[in-house]
N, C-alpha and C positions, 0 to 999 in steps of 0.2 A: 178269472183264472182259466176257465175252459176256453175262452176265446183266444188266449195266448197259446194254449196247447193246439187249438185248431189251426191257428196261423202257422205255427211251427210244423204241424203235421202236413198242412197244405204246402208249405215251402219245401219240406222234405220230399213230398210226392212230386212236386214240380222238378226238383233237382234230379230225382230218379228217372223221370220221363222226359227230361230236357233233350231237345234235339241237338245235333252236332253244332248248329250255329250258336245256340245258347251256351253250350260247353266251350266252344271256341271263343266266344266273346268273354266269358269268365276267365279263360286261360290268358287271353290278351290283356285283360284288365289286371289280373294278378301279376303278369310279367311286367307290365308298366309300373305297377306298384313296387315290385322288387327292384327294378332299374332305378326308380326315383330315390331309393335308399343308398345307392352306390355313389360315393363321393370321388371326385377327382383325386388321385393319389398325391398330386403336387399342390392341390388347393383343397385340403380335407373338409372345408366347410361348404363346398359347392358340389352338388350332385352332377353326375355326368349328363343327366337329362337337361338340367338347367344350363349346362355349358354348350348344349347343342351337339354333343358328341353322339348321342343316340339318334340315328336318322330315321329308322323304321323298325317296327315290331309287327310281325304278321305270321300267319300260319300258311304253310305250303305242305299239303298232305298231312302227315302226322308230325312234321317238324315245326317247331317254333323257330322262326327266323328273326334274328336280331342283327340289324345293320348298324355299324358304328363308323364314325369318321375320325381319323387321327387329326389332331389340331394342326399338325404340320408334319412334313416328311422327316422321319427319324425321331419322332417324339419318344423320349425315353420312358414315358409313362404308359405307352400303348400296350406293352406286354402285360403290365400289371392290371390295366383296365380289362384286357381280354380275359385274363385268368379270373379276375374278380367277377365279371359278368357270367362267365361259364359256371363258376362254383355257385354263385347266388341263384341262378336260374335252376340249375340241377338240384341244389339243396332244397329249393322250394317245390320240387316235384313237378316242374313244368316242362321237362324234356320230353322227347329228344330235342336237342338244340342244334341249330346250325348258325354259328356266329360268323358274320361276314364283315370283314374290314374293307371298307370302300376307299381305295386309294385313287379311284378314277374320278371322284367328286371332291371338290374343294370344300374345306371347312372354312368358316369365316367368323370373325368376332361378332358380326351382326347376328349370328345364331344364338348368342348368349341371351337368355331371357332377362326380363327386368328383375326377376327374383335372383337370377344368377349374378347380375350386376350388383344388386344390393348385398348379396352374400360375399362377393369379392371385396366390396368396401368394408364390410364388417370384419373380414379376414385381414384387412390392412393393405389391400392391393387396389390401386386406382383402376377402375374399369376402363376398357379400351375407349379411346376417343376416336373421332372420325380420322384424324391425323395425329401423329405423334409430335405435337407442338406444345412446348412447355407452357406457353401463355394460356392455353386452353385447359390446363390441369389445375384443379382446386386441391389444396392440401387436405388430406383426410384428417389431420390433427387440428388445424386452426381454421380451415376453410378459405384461407387467402389464396389468391391466384398469383403468387410470387414464387413460382416453382422454376427451377433451372434443371435442365436435363444433364445429368452427370455422365451417363454412359448409355448407349443404345443396347448394351448387354447387361443382363441381370442374372438373378439366381437360376433362371431357366431360359431357354432360347426365346420364349414368347413374352419375356418381360424386359423392361428397361429400368435403369436406376435414376432417380431424381432426388433433389433436395429442395426443401422449402426455405426460401430466403427470409421469410417472416419469422418462423419459429425454429428453423435450423434442423428440423427432423428429416431423416432420409425417407424416401418413398419408393415403393415398387410400383411400376406402371405396366399394365397389360398392354402390349403393343397391338395396334390395329393390324389385323391379318385378313387379307381377301376383301377389303372394303374399298369401294370406289372413292377416289379423292373428291 
């Protein structure tokens, strides 16, 4: 029991005497943890970190700088993402915050992590393929590769609509964006 108290006291002492680098590292770790909990408003089961929307988290002076990339120009979810990031970081006491939206750098579907792709499938959206070719798409419901592209336009500008010929189910397909053919 005393050893537990000793460790806690030692940890408290370390926290009280931690240098700026240690505090900064904790702040960055905490900020990344907060950002990992923010889901894409258009795909509520996928965090923006897993979508590749968060480009960088760093400190500059007293500011916590969070850089985000819009998935495409005119993305309707961008404003919601910005507001959510700002509120979450400030509510966690990690400010002051400088939120930078990088429109000079392209986002690509290649930035979606494996976890993000798995969560897209679980949400019912076919993850992006290298090319938008129906014969490369496996139906999320039956697993067959008998998919026909119904429309290049879907519920959002980054999705297309397809249908499985084997089971008849409609599918949403995430379009490949910024990926080399």
